[in-house]
C-alpha positions, 0 to 999 in steps of 0.5 A: 278321210272318207273321200280321200284316195286309197293311195293317199291314205296308205302313204300317210299311214306308211310314212306316219308309222315310219316317222313315229317309230324309226327315230325312236328305235334309233334313239333306243340303240336298236337301229332303223330296221327294227323300227321299220319292222315294229312300224309294220307290225303296228299298222298290219292286220294282226294289230291295228289293222290300218293296212289290210293287204301287206302282200301287195305292198311287199311286192312293190317294196321288193324294188327297194332290194333291187335298187340296193343291189344296183348300188352294190354293183356300182361299187364293184368294178368287173375285175373285182367281181371276176376276182370274187367268182370262186367265193361266189360259186364255191363258198356260196354253193357250200353255204346254200347246199349245207344249210338246206341239206341239214335243214331238210333232214331235221324236218323230214326226221321231225315228221313233215313229208319230203316235199314240205321238208325240201321247200322249207329247207330251201327257203330257209337256207336263204338269208336277207340281202337287204338286211345283211348288206345294209348292216355290212355297210353301216359297219364299213365291213363291205371291204373286210374278209367277212364283208367279201365272203358274206356278199359272195354268199348273198349273191350266189343265194340271189342266183340260187333263188331262180332254180329253186323257183324252177323246182317248185312246179315239179314238186307240185306235179306240174312236170308231167304235163310239160314233158312234151315240150321240155326239149325244145321249150327249155332250149328256147328259154335258155337261149333267150336267157343268154341273149338278154344277159348278153344284150345287157352287157353289150348294151351297158358297154356300148350304149349306156355311157353315150346315153348318160353323156347325152342326158348329162349335156342337158343340164337338167338334174331331174331328167338324169335322175329319172334316167337312172330310175328308168335304167334300173326299172327297165333292166329289172322288168327285162329280167323279170320277163325272162324269169330271172331275178330282178335284183340280179339284173340290177346288180349286173347293170350296176357292175357294168356302170362301175367304171363309168364317169357317172358312177357317183352321180347315179349313186347320189340320185338313187340313194334316197329312193333306195332308202325309202323303198327299203324302209317300205319293204321292212315295213311290209315284212312286219305286216306279213307276220300273222299273229293268229298263227303265233298265238295258235301255235306259239311253241311250234313257232318258237321251236321253228325259229330257234331250231332253223337259226341254230342250225344255220349258225352252226353250219355258217360258223363252221364255214367261216372258220374254213374260209378264214374269216377273222375270229373277231368278225365271225359273230356278226357275219354268222348272225347276218347269214343265219336269219331268213331272207326276203326271197324266202317269202317269194319261194314259199308263196310261189309254192302254193297249196299244191306243195305247202298247205296254207297253215304251213305257209303261214308258219314258215313266213312267220318264222322268216319275218321273226328271224328278220325281226330278231336279228338286229336285236341279237346284234345289239347283244352281240355288240354288248356281250360277245364282241368285247370277249372276242376282242380280248382273246389272245389265241385263235386265227387272226387276220393275216395283216395282224402279224405285220402290224404288231410293230406299229408305232404310229396309228393314224385314224382318218387320212383326209386333208389333215391326217395326210399331212401328219402322215407325210411329215412323219414319214419324211423322218423315216417313221413307218405309219399305219393308216385306218381309214374308211375311204375306199377310193384312196386305199390303193393310192395310199398303199402305192405311196408306202403307207400301210392301210386298213380299210374300216371304221376306227370307231370299232374296237376290233379294227383298232386292234387289227391295225396295231393300236395295241402296240402304238406309241402314238395315235393320231385321231384326225377324223372329220366327224366330232362324235366319231372322234370322241368315241375313238378317244374313249376306246383308246383310253380304255383298251390302249392305255400305253398310246399317247393321243394327238387329237385333231379338234374341229372347233372350240367346243370339240376341244373342250370335250377332248379336254374333258377326256384329259387329252393333252395334245390337241390342235384346232384344225384351221387355227394355225393356218388362219393366223398364217393367213392373217399374217399374210393380209398384214404384210400385204397391207405394208406391215413389216414382216416381223411385226406381222409375225409378232402381232400374230403370235400375241393373238395366238397366245391370248386366244389360247389363254382365253380358250382355257380360261372359258374351259370351266364354264363351257357347259354354262352358256351364259357364263361362257359368253360373259367370260369370253366377252370380257376376255375379248374386250381386254384383248382388244383394249391391249391391241389398241394400246399397242397400235397407238404406241406403234403409230406414235413410234412410226411418227418419231421415226419419220420426223427423225428421218426428215431432220437427217435429210434436211441436215444433209 
């Protein structure tokens, strides 16, 4: 590797570490974020030392956060964003100011100078947009009360990072030298910012769609991908040039294109780059942890991490109660906002030695990185020990919809092509149906048709309970994914035994796993429709309708019998194949015998017809 270019060696190290560690982390149930952080720690200067300059990587990897906020913007139409203006500037301001004030007071009382306490408080008050939005997205919480509140606060933090960075030169004593140009210079800077943002909005409305339409007509997918990346990079660079947040600019561009017909194409093209760069960002965060500082002052570091996270937990939980965040969602919401954030690295590094001594900067950066490493681990503990207790609570504030759902009799989990037919059939009989689905695009249309709809992941116990599973007499499990289907069945059988399960089976093996769980009402999703298609083919070929129907019914009964005969052996592949082959051969012989008998009967009928015609 001596003659290999540096970028090639670095790429090999980053990708190799990610490929080795991340799948192992996910297999252990710790999630991909911990895997990336551990990979970064392993290859960083504090452990193996394979990479010596993690800060350079961190600056490049921050583009992953930029891409992520662009994709978040694509999911938010301008009307929806406008409806969030109050929580963004109301609750967002309350979160940053409250956390900063309490952290400042504790730091100053602990003996730090007011400058160090103020910069530390402002940096630690910020949360990780990358981790929080990824977790909210993985758990299908972005459209819930906690997801909307969390997103509002995170977006305000991205905006708040700008005045925080502007404050640092003043704290360093640079304001005195700038007094002669503050009036005109700052007015010019403000005018430039307004002009650029106005240009982005106007250009997004008038120029971006025609440009994307022109690119799309070239029928070259790679150029469309390049255009999408160019769009994000150009806007991010422009915002950086005028001193604003790159992530904020990318988010603004995404919002402008949220109503575009190219929204889904842009999402599909950028998603792989976002995932890779976010992974690289977390690897870089892991590399920045200075274990020399940890080893030198382990007690102080532990006190700093536990202290600032405990303060933020208390403040944010109080705000969550005031905001009306459902109590089942508060633990995850509070923890995600209590950790440190990626903009804290920028704040502490920008403060420089004039405000923060190098040893203090290392301590603060290490505390933020450790909090980001601890948060996914704490999430695992919350899922296992805290949420089950919250879900069993009878009291406390609940979502507004819960009181409306207590009379739910039928709950359908998954409302795709299968679940919709079930729901429409039941509605036609005057039954009120409640739907739990994670396709945000179809939620509003379903509500317009009179269905009571909850957005969310049906594999989450709290959402099942919110949707009315505790009072439902029947729960239809119609989701596409087999693993999710089985998980929902397990949750319903454990927590809602009063409900009868009617399950959709994707295939025979899925049906067997449902039978293992003693589910009585199982329907294979394409079995009946395929039989009807086979009947239609027989009729097209000239078979009488009643014979085609009888043949299809015989096949149906025989197929179901064979499936039940092979069920005891479905985990023994050799035995399963042998039993299935024997059953199929026996069935084919029986059908061949029936065909011969039918042909012989048809021949006798033909002879009788000829004799009748001759006699006449």
